[in-house]
ZATI-638655 format. One record per residue: x, y, z of N, C-alpha, C in turn; chain. Coordinates in pm, 1 decimal. Layout:
! ZATI-638655
n_px, n_py, n_pz, ca_px, ca_py, ca_pz, c_px, c_py, c_pz, chain
X, Y, Z, X, Y, Z, X, Y, Z, A
...
This chain:
! ZATI-638655
n_px, n_py, n_pz, ca_px, ca_py, ca_pz, c_px, c_py, c_pz, chain
-1887.8, -1095.1, -664.2, -1727.9, -1141.5, -656.4, -1622.1, -1118.4, -646.5, A
-1502.2, -1158.4, -602.8, -1403.7, -1085.4, -559.8, -1291.9, -1115.7, -638.0, A
-1246.7, -1022.9, -753.8, -1157.4, -1054.1, -825.4, -970.2, -971.3, -765.0, A
-878.6, -1025.8, -763.8, -736.4, -1000.8, -673.6, -661.8, -994.9, -854.1, A
-673.3, -883.8, -849.6, -621.1, -879.1, -999.7, -439.7, -866.9, -968.7, A
-376.3, -1006.8, -1104.4, -222.6, -1034.1, -1073.0, -161.0, -894.7, -1112.0, A
-163.9, -820.8, -1032.1, -30.0, -676.0, -1055.6, 110.5, -735.0, -1015.3, A
143.2, -804.8, -984.8, 280.4, -865.9, -970.4, 348.2, -917.5, -1115.8, A
257.2, -1023.5, -1122.6, 287.4, -1040.3, -1310.9, 289.9, -934.4, -1363.5, A
203.0, -805.7, -1338.0, 200.6, -704.4, -1419.0, 314.7, -617.5, -1455.2, A
355.4, -532.3, -1283.3, 414.4, -468.2, -1278.2, 584.1, -513.8, -1222.6, A
600.5, -656.2, -1217.5, 741.7, -635.4, -1170.9, 825.5, -617.5, -1266.1, A
803.0, -668.1, -1415.6, 958.0, -632.1, -1457.1, 976.5, -459.6, -1467.3, A
896.2, -375.1, -1439.9, 890.8, -246.1, -1471.3, 971.6, -243.9, -1333.6, A
929.6, -253.2, -1229.7, 1006.3, -261.9, -1089.8, 1133.1, -254.3, -1075.8, A
1211.8, -400.0, -1161.8, 1315.1, -458.7, -1151.3, 1414.3, -427.9, -1247.4, A
1329.4, -329.4, -1338.0, 1412.1, -267.1, -1511.9, 1557.7, -257.7, -1436.9, A
1639.4, -264.7, -1500.1, 1777.2, -168.1, -1588.3, 1799.1, -59.9, -1666.4, A
1680.0, -59.8, -1739.3, 1664.0, 2.2, -1845.0, 1671.9, 180.7, -1778.1, A
1663.9, 284.8, -1867.2, 1641.9, 402.9, -1861.3, 1555.0, 478.6, -1848.3, A
1493.8, 485.3, -1756.7, 1346.8, 569.3, -1697.5, 1295.2, 632.0, -1841.6, A
1351.3, 641.5, -1861.4, 1285.0, 732.8, -2009.4, 1236.0, 604.8, -2148.6, A
1282.1, 521.9, -2113.2, 1216.9, 354.7, -2156.8, 1113.2, 307.2, -2114.1, A
1149.0, 293.7, -1959.7, 1068.2, 217.4, -1894.7, 878.3, 278.6, -1900.2, A
905.6, 415.6, -1883.0, 826.9, 532.7, -1868.5, 711.5, 472.1, -2050.4, A
780.4, 526.1, -2136.5, 738.2, 439.1, -2250.3, 688.9, 353.5, -2289.5, A
750.4, 213.4, -2203.3, 696.2, 77.6, -2251.1, 563.6, 51.3, -2097.4, A
588.0, 113.6, -2032.8, 505.2, 161.0, -1896.5, 324.8, 202.3, -1995.5, A
338.6, 310.9, -2053.0, 241.9, 343.0, -2102.1, 201.0, 228.9, -2207.3, A
255.3, 205.7, -2274.6, 219.2, 95.2, -2331.7, 170.3, -33.5, -2320.3, A
223.0, -96.8, -2242.5, 194.0, -221.9, -2196.9, 107.9, -216.5, -2092.1, A
124.4, -142.8, -1973.7, -6.5, -143.6, -1903.6, -117.0, -53.7, -1843.7, A
-33.2, 71.8, -1941.0, -191.1, 190.4, -1890.2, -253.8, 209.8, -1970.6, A
-214.0, 128.5, -2152.9, -284.8, 151.5, -2225.4, -341.7, 51.4, -2303.2, A
-297.1, -83.6, -2256.7, -338.1, -216.6, -2272.2, -473.2, -240.9, -2179.0, A
-663.3, -232.0, -2249.8, -756.0, -235.0, -2118.8, -770.4, -412.5, -2093.4, A
-697.9, -504.4, -2197.7, -683.1, -637.5, -2174.6, -670.6, -649.5, -2054.5, A
-543.7, -566.6, -2014.4, -498.1, -588.2, -1844.3, -566.7, -592.2, -1707.5, A
-541.6, -573.3, -1603.8, -578.0, -506.8, -1508.3, -568.5, -394.5, -1521.7, A
-695.4, -299.3, -1493.6, -702.0, -151.1, -1503.0, -636.1, -71.8, -1366.5, A
-526.6, -100.8, -1408.8, -433.6, -28.7, -1254.1, -440.0, 136.7, -1242.6, A
-500.7, 172.1, -1379.8, -525.6, 359.9, -1343.4, -663.1, 367.2, -1275.4, A
-754.0, 244.9, -1248.4, -872.2, 277.4, -1181.7, -855.9, 330.9, -1010.8, A
-741.3, 302.7, -925.1, -730.7, 280.4, -778.4, -679.0, 455.7, -757.4, A
-623.9, 517.4, -888.2, -608.0, 634.4, -852.4, -655.1, 746.8, -904.5, A
-768.1, 726.1, -1025.2, -840.2, 801.1, -1096.3, -951.4, 780.3, -1073.2, A
-988.7, 828.7, -951.9, -1141.3, 786.1, -867.7, -1193.7, 867.3, -796.2, A
-1323.5, 953.0, -857.8, -1365.4, 1049.1, -771.2, -1455.9, 1001.6, -676.1, A
-1365.7, 1000.9, -594.6, -1406.0, 974.9, -432.3, -1386.3, 1063.3, -295.8, A
-1471.5, 1110.1, -211.8, -1448.7, 1236.5, -125.8, -1387.1, 1179.2, -67.2, A
-1349.5, 1076.5, 27.6, -1304.9, 1033.5, 86.9, -1142.9, 996.2, 63.0, A
-1108.7, 952.9, -39.3, -1004.4, 937.1, -93.9, -959.6, 1078.1, -134.0, A
-1010.6, 1186.1, -179.9, -945.9, 1286.9, -193.8, -888.7, 1394.8, -27.9, A
-1005.1, 1361.3, 50.1, -957.3, 1409.9, 188.7, -791.0, 1367.3, 185.2, A
-781.5, 1225.9, 234.0, -696.7, 1183.5, 272.1, -560.4, 1228.7, 194.3, A
-573.4, 1242.0, 45.4, -458.2, 1258.9, 1.1, -413.3, 1390.3, 14.3, A
-512.2, 1491.6, 41.9, -536.1, 1652.5, 55.5, -456.0, 1657.3, 180.1, A
-485.7, 1595.4, 306.0, -411.4, 1597.3, 402.5, -300.6, 1587.3, 457.0, A
-242.3, 1487.3, 304.1, -70.7, 1487.8, 344.1, -22.6, 1375.4, 376.1, A
-146.6, 1260.9, 413.8, -151.1, 1134.0, 466.5, -103.8, 1003.0, 351.9, A
-105.1, 1030.1, 211.0, -132.4, 933.6, 183.8, 6.6, 986.5, 57.1, A
89.0, 888.0, 45.5, 155.9, 860.8, -90.6, 131.8, 739.5, -199.4, A
-36.9, 736.6, -183.2, -87.6, 648.1, -303.5, -64.7, 686.8, -426.3, A
18.5, 582.9, -540.1, -50.1, 643.9, -657.4, 109.9, 712.2, -692.5, A
181.2, 770.7, -629.5, 280.1, 885.0, -617.8, 387.6, 835.7, -727.6, A
402.6, 919.4, -841.5, 500.5, 858.9, -955.3, 505.4, 702.8, -956.9, A
394.4, 666.1, -1006.2, 371.7, 506.0, -1035.5, 381.6, 450.4, -948.9, A
323.9, 515.4, -805.4, 355.2, 382.8, -687.6, 523.5, 360.2, -673.8, A
597.2, 475.1, -670.4, 748.7, 486.0, -691.4, 816.5, 439.1, -797.9, A
755.9, 373.7, -879.1, 790.5, 337.5, -1008.4, 901.1, 454.8, -1079.3, A
879.3, 576.9, -1101.6, 946.7, 675.5, -1095.1, 992.9, 750.6, -1031.0, A
1023.1, 713.5, -885.6, 1087.5, 829.7, -798.2, 1244.9, 788.1, -787.1, A
1289.5, 877.2, -830.0, 1432.1, 873.0, -853.7, 1517.4, 824.1, -727.3, A
1464.5, 844.0, -646.9, 1580.7, 761.0, -514.3, 1488.5, 641.6, -444.6, A
1419.0, 538.0, -547.7, 1420.8, 409.1, -507.0, 1500.3, 313.7, -555.8, A
1534.3, 216.8, -465.8, 1635.7, 144.1, -487.5, 1567.9, 9.1, -538.9, A
1604.5, -10.1, -688.3, 1592.3, -97.7, -760.7, 1571.6, -236.4, -647.1, A
1691.3, -256.4, -604.3, 1709.7, -386.9, -537.2, 1617.3, -415.0, -420.8, A
1536.5, -350.8, -355.2, 1441.8, -325.8, -239.6, 1294.5, -408.4, -329.8, A
1314.3, -300.5, -452.5, 1185.9, -345.0, -506.7, 1155.9, -486.2, -562.6, A
1284.0, -534.3, -577.9, 1298.1, -687.3, -639.9, 1252.8, -781.5, -475.6, A
1333.3, -740.4, -395.4, 1302.5, -806.4, -256.6, 1177.7, -823.1, -241.8, A
1092.3, -695.2, -245.9, 939.9, -664.7, -247.7, 897.3, -790.4, -290.8, A
854.6, -767.5, -452.1, 846.8, -866.5, -551.4, 865.1, -1004.2, -478.7, A
935.7, -1067.8, -441.4, 1052.0, -1196.9, -439.0, 950.7, -1215.5, -309.1, A
901.1, -1160.0, -147.3, 814.5, -1183.9, -105.5, 720.0, -1181.5, -117.2, A
630.5, -1107.7, -234.8, 573.3, -1114.1, -263.6, 478.7, -1295.9, -287.3, A
592.7, -1319.4, -387.0, 574.7, -1450.5, -442.5, 583.2, -1560.1, -350.9, A
705.0, -1547.5, -279.5, 710.9, -1679.9, -117.1, 603.0, -1673.7, -73.3, A
545.3, -1565.0, -58.8, 424.5, -1561.1, 48.2, 297.4, -1587.3, -1.7, A
328.9, -1609.4, -142.8, 154.2, -1646.2, -229.0, 65.2, -1510.4, -202.0, A
110.5, -1416.4, -181.4, 19.7, -1291.3, -92.4, -95.8, -1311.5, -169.3, A
-97.9, -1285.3, -327.1, -247.5, -1274.4, -402.7, -315.5, -1368.1, -344.6, A
-292.1, -1470.5, -335.0, -380.1, -1621.4, -269.0, -465.1, -1611.9, -127.4, A
-304.6, -1555.3, -48.5, -375.3, -1471.2, 104.3, -479.8, -1352.1, 77.9, A
-467.2, -1252.8, 11.2, -549.0, -1197.9, 35.7, -676.1, -1270.8, -0.8, A
-656.0, -1307.6, -143.1, -781.1, -1356.0, -181.1, -891.5, -1429.3, -33.8, A
-793.2, -1565.0, -1.4, -872.1, -1606.9, 103.0, -927.0, -1539.8, 229.5, A
-831.7, -1446.1, 285.6, -910.2, -1361.6, 386.6, -1016.6, -1299.7, 349.9, A
-982.9, -1207.1, 218.8, -1135.6, -1168.3, 183.8, -1234.5, -1220.1, 189.8, A
-1230.8, -1317.3, 97.7, -1328.4, -1441.8, 92.2, -1390.7, -1465.6, 255.5, A
-1266.7, -1470.8, 306.3, -1381.4, -1558.8, 433.1, -1454.2, -1412.2, 518.4, A
-1385.1, -1347.9, 505.1, -1465.1, -1192.6, 586.2, -1604.9, -1175.2, 520.1, A
-1571.7, -1196.5, 383.5, -1689.5, -1153.3, 302.7, -1807.6, -1222.0, 316.0, A
-1759.1, -1351.5, 353.2, -1901.4, -1458.6, 423.2, -1928.0, -1441.9, 535.4, A
-1855.7, -1397.2, 643.3, -1831.7, -1430.8, 759.7, -1978.2, -1270.9, 782.8, A
-1974.6, -1185.5, 705.8, -2032.5, -1050.1, 735.2, -2147.8, -1045.6, 645.5, A
-2130.2, -1141.1, 547.8, -2282.0, -1130.1, 416.0, -2252.9, -1044.5, 333.1, A
-2122.3, -998.6, 245.6, -2094.2, -919.9, 175.0, -2139.8, -994.6, 79.5, A
-2196.2, -980.6, -42.8, -2212.4, -1039.1, -185.5, -2159.3, -927.0, -258.9, A
-2114.0, -822.2, -248.0, -2106.5, -729.8, -396.6, -1998.1, -776.6, -452.9, A
-1955.9, -741.2, -579.6, -1822.1, -764.0, -660.5, -1728.9, -668.5, -590.9, A
-1596.1, -722.2, -591.8, -1490.1, -637.2, -561.6, -1376.2, -668.7, -590.3, A
-1307.5, -549.8, -664.7, -1224.0, -580.2, -770.3, -1040.3, -538.4, -692.2, A
-971.0, -632.1, -646.3, -846.3, -567.8, -543.1, -746.0, -554.6, -622.5, A
-685.1, -450.7, -592.6, -531.6, -423.0, -614.3, -425.8, -426.9, -522.8, A
-319.7, -533.9, -546.9, -213.3, -492.6, -459.7, -84.1, -370.8, -566.8, A
20.6, -330.5, -471.1, 99.2, -242.3, -506.3, 223.3, -265.7, -461.9, A
353.8, -251.9, -477.5, 424.6, -255.4, -421.7, 490.8, -128.2, -362.1, A
511.2, -82.6, -207.7, 551.5, -36.4, -159.3, 631.1, 58.4, -197.3, A
682.0, 183.5, -198.7, 839.5, 274.5, -242.0, 900.8, 273.5, -123.7, A
989.3, 176.4, -111.3, 1075.4, 236.0, -0.4, 1170.8, 389.3, 19.7, A
1164.9, 446.6, -44.2, 1182.0, 597.9, -23.2, 1081.5, 675.3, -17.0, A
941.7, 602.9, 3.7, 843.7, 717.0, 32.4, 838.0, 800.5, 170.7, A
873.6, 880.4, 213.2, 839.5, 931.9, 349.2, 708.1, 852.1, 383.0, A
642.0, 963.2, 342.1, 510.7, 914.6, 405.4, 427.7, 771.7, 450.4, A
466.3, 693.7, 367.9, 438.1, 574.6, 363.4, 508.7, 458.0, 431.4, A
648.8, 495.5, 423.2, 767.7, 449.0, 527.6, 750.0, 430.5, 708.7, A
769.8, 614.3, 697.5, 760.5, 655.4, 847.6, 599.7, 641.5, 904.5, A
468.8, 707.0, 833.9, 387.6, 764.6, 857.5, 248.7, 597.6, 866.3, A
297.9, 581.6, 763.3, 236.9, 440.9, 743.1, 239.8, 318.2, 754.6, A
344.8, 278.5, 810.4, 448.7, 179.5, 802.3, 475.1, 75.4, 716.6, A
444.3, 105.0, 612.9, 498.7, 29.9, 466.6, 343.7, 7.5, 451.0, A
237.9, 38.6, 485.8, 91.2, 11.9, 405.2, 22.9, 175.5, 412.6, A
-21.6, 167.5, 332.4, -145.5, 228.3, 218.7, -251.7, 175.3, 195.7, A
-356.1, 177.1, 266.6, -499.7, 99.7, 164.2, -609.0, 211.8, 180.9, A
-670.8, 173.5, 35.2, -831.8, 214.0, 24.0, -923.7, 145.5, 53.4, A
-1051.4, 166.3, 135.5, -1128.8, 66.3, 70.8, -1233.6, 130.3, 55.0, A
-1237.3, 267.7, 48.9, -1389.5, 368.1, 64.6, -1449.5, 354.7, -76.0, A
-1441.6, 322.2, -148.1, -1445.1, 380.7, -326.4, -1533.4, 249.8, -325.8, A
-1667.2, 216.6, -346.3, -1740.7, 129.1, -376.2, -1665.5, 6.0, -497.6, A
-1675.0, -132.3, -439.2, -1631.1, -196.1, -560.9, -1495.3, -214.9, -573.7, A
-1381.2, -158.2, -491.5, -1251.1, -134.1, -519.8, -1182.0, -110.1, -405.9, A
-1092.2, -222.6, -424.8, -973.1, -228.5, -230.5, -823.8, -193.6, -337.4, A
-807.7, -146.6, -300.2, -652.8, -84.5, -298.7, -544.0, -139.6, -188.6, A
-451.4, -186.5, -191.2, -325.4, -172.8, -151.9, -184.0, -187.5, -167.8, A
-92.3, -81.4, -118.9, 60.6, -91.1, -97.8, 84.5, -89.5, -28.8, A
173.6, -161.5, 17.1, 240.4, -274.2, 85.1, 378.5, -375.2, 63.2, A
443.4, -276.0, 195.7, 594.0, -332.2, 229.6, 548.1, -479.6, 309.3, A
634.1, -578.2, 259.3, 564.5, -727.1, 286.4, 700.2, -716.6, 420.6, A
688.0, -688.3, 497.0, 826.0, -700.8, 593.2, 710.4, -815.6, 731.6, A
761.2, -898.8, 814.7, 703.4, -1020.7, 854.5, 623.7, -951.6, 949.5, A
629.7, -825.4, 1032.6, 518.7, -769.1, 1119.5, 410.2, -722.0, 1005.1, A
432.2, -661.0, 898.1, 326.9, -669.0, 833.9, 241.4, -787.3, 743.6, A
285.3, -835.7, 716.5, 260.7, -1002.5, 649.4, 156.0, -1090.6, 770.1, A
184.5, -1037.6, 913.6, 105.7, -1142.3, 1012.5, -12.5, -1025.6, 1036.7, A
-10.9, -892.9, 1033.4, -128.4, -825.3, 1039.7, -208.6, -762.5, 940.5, A
-153.5, -864.4, 783.4, -230.1, -882.7, 660.1, -394.8, -893.7, 654.2, A
-451.3, -966.9, 752.1, -600.5, -998.2, 791.8, -629.9, -856.0, 838.4, A
-575.0, -820.8, 957.4, -640.4, -674.1, 1003.0, -649.1, -558.7, 939.9, A
-493.8, -553.6, 796.4, -566.3, -471.4, 737.0, -662.2, -496.1, 677.3, A
-674.3, -607.4, 609.0, -774.1, -633.6, 495.6, -926.9, -581.8, 517.6, A
-963.9, -663.3, 687.5, -1081.7, -624.9, 734.3, -1082.3, -503.9, 723.2, A
-1032.8, -431.7, 795.9, -1045.2, -249.2, 836.8, -1064.2, -219.4, 705.6, A
-1022.7, -275.4, 553.7, -1042.3, -197.7, 481.9, -1172.4, -234.1, 406.2, A
-1199.0, -362.9, 418.4, -1336.1, -402.7, 381.7, -1447.2, -379.1, 404.2, A
-1421.7, -318.0, 605.3, -1532.4, -288.5, 650.1, -1541.1, -128.6, 573.3, A
-1461.6, -70.8, 536.7, -1488.2, 49.1, 503.3, -1583.7, 83.1, 369.5, A
-1574.4, -78.1, 282.9, -1633.9, -76.8, 219.2, -1798.9, -59.4, 195.2, A
-1803.7, -85.0, 377.0, -2000.2, -66.7, 353.2, -2055.9, 40.7, 436.3, A
-1949.9, 131.3, 453.7, -1976.9, 249.4, 535.6, -1942.3, 402.9, 444.9, A
-2021.2, 470.0, 439.3, -2018.4, 629.6, 411.1, -1880.5, 689.2, 513.9, A
-1795.4, 685.5, 426.7, -1682.0, 768.4, 454.1, -1646.4, 919.5, 440.5, A
-1745.6, 1017.9, 388.3, -1769.1, 1114.6, 379.5, -1798.2, 1173.7, 460.7, A
-1821.9, 1158.3, 589.1, -1885.0, 1159.8, 710.2, -1781.0, 1141.5, 811.2, A
-1784.8, 1211.4, 905.0, -1697.7, 1162.3, 1037.0, -1770.5, 1076.5, 1116.0, A
-1925.7, 1068.3, 1119.1, -1974.7, 937.0, 1191.4, -1958.8, 812.1, 1104.3, A
-1967.9, 844.9, 973.6, -1906.5, 728.9, 909.0, -1785.4, 666.4, 925.3, A
-1704.3, 712.9, 931.3, -1561.5, 699.1, 985.4, -1554.9, 657.7, 1105.1, A
-1602.0, 703.0, 1186.8, -1606.4, 690.0, 1337.7, -1708.4, 500.3, 1371.8, A
-1818.2, 484.9, 1286.9, -1881.4, 352.0, 1292.3, -1787.7, 259.2, 1205.6, A
-1742.2, 282.7, 1086.6, -1639.5, 223.1, 1034.9, -1531.0, 140.5, 1125.1, A
-1486.1, 260.5, 1175.7, -1360.2, 217.1, 1256.2, -1368.7, 124.9, 1353.3, A
-1519.1, 128.8, 1421.8, -1516.7, 102.1, 1552.0, -1572.3, -64.1, 1517.0, A
-1695.2, -119.8, 1411.6, -1667.6, -213.5, 1377.9, -1538.2, -298.3, 1316.7, A
-1458.5, -240.5, 1234.0, -1327.2, -341.7, 1237.8, -1271.1, -335.3, 1336.7, A
-1219.0, -257.3, 1468.8, -1208.6, -271.1, 1604.1, -1269.2, -366.4, 1666.7, A
-1376.6, -372.9, 1656.1, -1446.9, -511.0, 1697.9, -1425.2, -661.5, 1639.3, A
-1417.8, -647.6, 1502.6, -1384.8, -796.4, 1411.0, -1225.2, -810.2, 1474.0, A
-1140.8, -704.0, 1420.7, -986.9, -746.7, 1487.6, -936.2, -745.0, 1613.1, A
-1038.8, -749.0, 1703.2, -999.9, -737.0, 1845.4, -926.8, -605.9, 1896.0, A
-952.3, -476.9, 1842.3, -867.4, -408.0, 1889.1, -868.7, -338.1, 1733.8, A
-790.3, -183.4, 1777.8, -778.9, -120.1, 1642.6, -628.5, -121.9, 1621.0, A
-565.9, -156.7, 1689.7, -390.8, -167.9, 1725.6, -326.0, -205.7, 1573.2, A
-408.1, -298.3, 1533.8, -303.1, -427.9, 1481.9, -346.6, -355.2, 1353.0, A
-457.9, -327.7, 1266.8, -399.0, -251.3, 1174.7, -381.5, -96.6, 1146.8, A
-343.2, -22.0, 1254.0, -310.2, 89.8, 1256.4, -157.9, 148.4, 1317.0, A
-124.1, 61.2, 1410.3, 15.1, 100.5, 1459.4, 127.8, 63.4, 1412.2, A
223.4, 79.4, 1376.0, 381.1, -6.7, 1368.6, 361.5, -133.0, 1389.0, A
411.5, -278.9, 1342.8, 395.0, -384.9, 1381.8, 552.0, -388.5, 1486.9, A
575.5, -445.1, 1549.9, 716.9, -451.9, 1644.1, 857.4, -467.8, 1589.7, A
806.1, -538.9, 1488.5, 940.5, -521.1, 1374.5, 1012.6, -387.4, 1300.5, A
903.6, -290.3, 1296.1, 903.7, -199.7, 1205.7, 1056.6, -113.3, 1198.8, A
1087.5, -114.3, 1348.0, 1265.6, 2.0, 1343.1, 1362.1, -127.3, 1289.7, A
1332.2, -238.7, 1306.5, 1422.8, -308.9, 1211.8, 1397.6, -348.2, 1062.3, A
1284.2, -311.9, 1026.0, 1235.7, -332.0, 917.5, 1313.4, -206.3, 859.1, A
1289.9, -94.8, 932.8, 1332.2, 62.0, 834.9, 1526.6, 72.9, 864.0, A
1536.6, -11.7, 954.0, 1683.8, -72.4, 938.7, 1763.1, -141.1, 816.7, A
1665.7, -240.6, 783.2, 1737.7, -321.3, 634.5, 1709.9, -254.8, 545.6, A
1606.9, -133.6, 536.8, 1598.2, -68.5, 414.1, 1745.3, 35.2, 395.0, A
1767.3, 92.0, 532.5, 1875.1, 195.0, 576.9, 2005.1, 106.0, 499.0, A
2024.1, -40.0, 550.8, 2131.4, -118.3, 531.2, 2146.3, -126.5, 364.2, A
2027.3, -174.5, 330.4, 1998.8, -181.1, 120.7, 2114.1, -35.3, 126.9, A
2045.7, 64.9, 169.1, 2076.7, 175.8, 100.6, 2236.4, 243.2, 118.9, A
2274.7, 144.6, 196.2, 2414.9, 176.9, 268.0, 2452.3, 286.0, 341.9, A
2340.8, 338.3, 445.6, 2354.5, 479.2, 520.4, 2315.5, 420.5, 656.6, A
2342.0, 456.0, 774.1, 2335.6, 408.9, 895.1, 2245.6, 426.8, 946.0, A
2133.2, 455.0, 923.6, 2008.2, 485.5, 961.9, 1905.8, 500.5, 863.7, A
1756.4, 528.5, 883.0, 1673.2, 524.1, 765.1, 1656.0, 651.0, 800.1, A
1685.3, 732.6, 871.3, 1702.3, 866.5, 880.4, 1736.7, 984.9, 777.3, A
1868.7, 916.3, 708.4, 1936.9, 982.4, 648.3, 1962.7, 890.1, 500.1, A
1802.7, 877.8, 469.6, 1787.4, 790.5, 309.8, 1752.6, 915.5, 243.0, A
1769.9, 926.6, 158.3, 1722.2, 1055.6, 86.3, 1628.9, 1005.3, 8.5, A
1513.6, 1112.8, 27.4, 1368.5, 1079.2, -33.7, 1305.4, 1189.4, -141.8, A
1248.8, 1233.9, -236.5, 1256.8, 1293.8, -373.1, 1121.8, 1370.1, -305.9, A
1122.8, 1534.3, -294.3, 1018.2, 1654.3, -296.5, 1068.5, 1678.7, -410.2, A
961.6, 1665.6, -499.5, 989.5, 1769.9, -604.3, 1123.3, 1797.8, -665.2, A
1168.0, 1676.1, -670.6, 1282.1, 1686.4, -758.8, 1424.7, 1696.8, -678.0, A
1390.7, 1699.3, -565.8, 1499.9, 1748.0, -511.4, 1493.8, 1637.0, -392.8, A
1653.6, 1618.1, -368.3, 1663.4, 1487.4, -310.8, 1707.9, 1518.9, -129.4, A
1602.7, 1486.7, -14.1, 1635.2, 1566.0, 101.7, 1647.1, 1470.4, 181.2, A
1713.5, 1390.3, 328.1, 1725.0, 1287.5, 401.5, 1544.2, 1322.5, 488.4, A
1534.6, 1161.4, 505.6, 1369.3, 1154.1, 582.8, 1369.6, 1236.1, 682.2, A
1466.3, 1221.8, 731.3, 1479.9, 1309.7, 869.3, 1440.9, 1212.3, 1010.3, A
1421.6, 1262.1, 1113.1, 1411.5, 1202.5, 1245.5, 1308.3, 1190.3, 1323.5, A
1189.9, 1234.0, 1266.0, 1052.3, 1251.9, 1282.0, 953.1, 1116.1, 1269.0, A
892.4, 1091.8, 1384.4, 830.5, 1008.0, 1410.9, 675.4, 994.7, 1416.6, A
562.5, 909.5, 1453.8, 433.4, 985.8, 1516.1, 479.3, 897.1, 1641.1, A
373.3, 1014.4, 1745.1, 429.7, 983.9, 1888.9, 369.0, 846.0, 1904.4, A
458.2, 750.7, 1956.3, 406.1, 588.4, 2037.1, 311.4, 615.5, 2084.6, A
215.6, 501.5, 2058.9, 64.1, 488.4, 2132.4, 105.5, 417.2, 2305.0, A
40.2, 494.3, 2361.2, 51.0, 381.3, 2531.6, -85.8, 357.2, 2573.0, A
-89.7, 188.7, 2568.1, -203.5, 156.6, 2643.4, -247.3, 244.0, 2775.4, A
């Protein structure tokens, strides 16, 4: 059974709140982290899994940091409000559910799957520059977690992203061979590996949209938080893939 948890209703009020961070923190602890009757959003970040540990240790992931950006002082509340607005307008939870159900039927996957969607942090350099607004984990059996920036390009490749994460469910990603086999299978299903991994065509435009919201000339000068210090994102970008 696939369960796509309604993290939009659960989290939107916190990410768009104008309350003092201390008040938000206390309320978040009480209403989300300590409330076992709601979706257990701690599950995706408190899991003992070798693949996840290696990924985080390599510095490739900002997943779960500062409450998915909720307590990042560099995060702009207006952009978070836009993210949740897009989640609702695009009916993204239903889209995720439909994509995963279709792929599970196609691949004859019958195991239970808990799915968690989290908003992207627009001031998270790793996520926005290296992950192109997407960080996902499917390597933990029975759990799929996606932190997502709903730009048009990312929404267009949502099927490919979820397919790749679902394939990770079926492989042992604690070995290099497991990774290669899983990525090969995902690439075959997606008609290539590029859609699930590379930046969408509109990503430069999306980063400029974020920069405009910060009232700065380019995303490179958006301030991001490093251990309490505000520093510009900088100009470094991953090398462009050439076919």
